[in-house]
Structures are given as C-alpha cells and as structure tokens.
TORNUGU-466710 format. One record per residue: x, y, z of N, C-alpha, C in turn. Coordinates in Angstrom, 2 decimals, m for minus. Layout:
REM residues N
       nX       nY       nZ      caX      caY      caZ       cX       cY       cZ
        X        Y        Z        X        Y        Z        X        Y        Z
...
REM end
This chain:
REM residues 62
       nX       nY       nZ      caX      caY      caZ       cX       cY       cZ
     1.00    m1.30    m0.02     0.18    m0.12     0.04     0.59     1.03    m0.01
     1.75     1.58     0.81     2.78     2.56     0.89     3.56     2.69    m0.43
     3.82     1.56    m1.04     4.44     1.65    m2.21     3.49     1.95    m3.30
     2.61     1.63    m3.42     1.36     2.26    m4.19     1.38     4.08    m4.10
     1.25     4.21    m2.76     1.04     5.75    m2.56     1.90     6.39    m3.15
     3.06     5.85    m2.35     4.70     6.66    m3.32     4.86     6.60    m4.61
     4.54     5.51    m5.49     4.05     5.74    m6.96     3.58     6.90    m7.32
     2.50     6.50    m6.94     1.24     7.58    m7.26     1.64     9.35    m6.66
     2.22     9.38    m5.68     2.98    10.62    m5.55     3.79    10.88    m6.16
     4.85    10.21    m6.41     5.98    10.64    m7.49     5.19    10.80    m9.13
     4.53    10.05    m9.38     3.69    10.51   m10.58     2.60    11.94   m10.74
     2.29    12.28    m9.53     1.64    13.61    m9.35     2.62    14.16    m9.34
     3.71    14.46    m8.55     5.05    15.50    m8.91     5.07    15.25   m10.13
     5.54    14.61   m10.99     6.12    14.47   m12.24     5.09    15.73   m13.14
     3.63    14.87   m12.79     2.72    15.72   m13.77     2.60    17.26   m13.39
     2.89    17.69   m12.07     2.80    18.85   m11.71     3.83    19.62   m12.36
     5.08    18.91   m12.42     6.35    19.70   m12.73     6.32    19.86   m14.28
     5.52    19.13   m15.06     5.30    19.42   m16.54     4.35    20.28   m16.73
     3.36    20.63   m15.85     2.32    21.28   m16.25     3.14    22.77   m15.92
     3.84    22.64   m15.13     4.48    24.02   m14.77     5.38    24.46   m15.97
     6.35    23.40   m16.40     6.90    23.70   m17.59     6.34    24.12   m18.94
     5.46    23.39   m19.09     4.41    23.88   m20.16     3.49    24.95   m20.15
     3.29    25.38   m18.85     2.64    26.90   m18.38     3.48    27.79   m19.04
     4.97    27.60   m18.58     5.73    28.40   m18.72     6.21    28.81   m20.16
     6.22    27.67   m20.86     6.63    27.75   m22.20     5.32    28.35   m22.76
     4.28    28.24   m22.59     3.38    28.77   m23.11     3.26    30.44   m23.02
     3.39    30.74   m22.09     3.23    32.25   m21.72     4.83    32.72   m22.53
     5.83    32.08   m22.73     6.81    32.73   m23.41     6.59    32.40   m24.96
     5.89    31.36   m25.45     5.22    31.51   m26.57     4.14    32.32   m27.36
     3.51    33.00   m26.18     2.45    34.32   m26.38     3.48    35.55   m26.56
     4.13    35.32   m25.78     5.17    36.55   m25.94     5.73    36.68   m27.27
     6.40    35.88   m27.32     6.87    35.86   m28.87     5.93    35.69   m30.17
     4.94    35.19   m30.05     4.12    35.63   m30.93     3.19    37.17   m31.06
     3.30    37.57   m30.00     3.04    39.27   m29.80     4.16    39.91   m30.64
     5.37    39.51   m30.54     6.24    40.04   m30.90     6.23    39.80   m32.48
     6.12    38.59   m32.79     5.88    38.46   m34.43     5.08    39.21   m34.77
     4.00    39.23   m34.54     2.84    39.83   m35.05     2.98    41.18   m34.96
     3.69    42.02   m34.44     3.97    43.32   m34.12     4.84    43.38   m35.19
     6.02    42.43   m35.49     7.07    42.47   m36.61     6.23    42.64   m38.12
     5.53    41.59   m37.80     4.59    41.50   m39.33     3.78    42.35   m39.80
     3.20    43.63   m38.66     2.33    44.38   m38.96     3.34    45.69   m39.44
     4.52    45.60   m38.73     5.47    46.65   m39.32     6.10    46.48   m40.84
     6.14    44.94   m41.26     6.92    44.80   m42.32     5.75    45.03   m43.68
     4.57    44.68   m43.08     3.58    44.81   m44.31     3.27    46.50   m44.56
     3.61    47.10   m43.45     3.40    48.65   m43.85     4.68    49.19   m44.71
     5.78    48.57   m44.15     7.07    49.13   m44.85     6.80    48.51   m46.40
     6.42    47.27   m46.64     5.91    46.82   m48.01     4.92    48.00   m48.68
     3.97    48.46   m48.18     3.10    48.97   m48.58     3.55    50.37   m49.17
     4.38    50.92   m48.12     5.10    52.13   m48.44     6.03    52.13   m49.80
     7.04    51.27   m49.67     7.74    50.61   m51.11     6.83    50.79   m52.15
     5.65    49.82   m51.95     5.00    49.58   m53.43     4.25    51.02   m53.80
     3.90    51.80   m52.99     3.54    53.32   m53.33     4.67    54.02   m53.83
     5.98    54.08   m53.44     7.18    55.00   m53.87     7.35    54.34   m55.32
     7.45    52.85   m55.54     7.83    52.37   m56.69     6.73    52.57   m57.70
     5.46    52.74   m57.08     4.20    52.93   m58.08     4.22    54.51   m58.63
     4.86    55.82   m57.73     4.97    56.84   m58.11     6.29    57.24   m59.00
     7.42    56.16   m58.72     8.44    56.72   m59.62     8.23    55.87   m61.27
     7.32    54.66   m61.00     6.96    54.45   m62.50     5.91    55.25   m63.21
     5.12    56.12   m62.60     4.35    57.00   m62.96     5.14    58.44   m63.84
     6.15    58.52   m62.96     7.05    59.83   m63.44     7.63    59.25   m64.46
     8.21    58.01   m64.69     9.12    57.64   m66.06     8.07    58.10   m67.43
     8.91    58.12   m68.30     8.27    58.91   m69.68     7.33    57.64   m70.24
REM end
C-alpha cells in the first residue's frame, strides 16, 4: 500500500512539474507570438510604403 501511494505521489509530482514547464513555455510562446505579430504588421506597412514609392516612380517615367 505504501509503495502504491509513493508511486502515485511521484507521478503526481512529475505531472505538476510538467504542467508548470508547459505553462511557462506557453507564456513565453504567447510573448514571442505578440512580438512576431508586431514585426509582421511593421513589415507589411513598410512593404506598402515601398510599393507606393515604386508606383510613384513608375508614374514619373516617360
């Protein structure tokens, strides 16, 4: 009986440790995703500006 309880306790401790690892990783990934979404928005804006400038240059060509 004690062996069963000890084994169960060890499994629960492992489960709790894994849960904490995954929770921390999830929080880090959410932060990374937010940063990447910001970068993507900035890059899209830069691409739009570049396209507008190229279009304006093409319009000025004879």
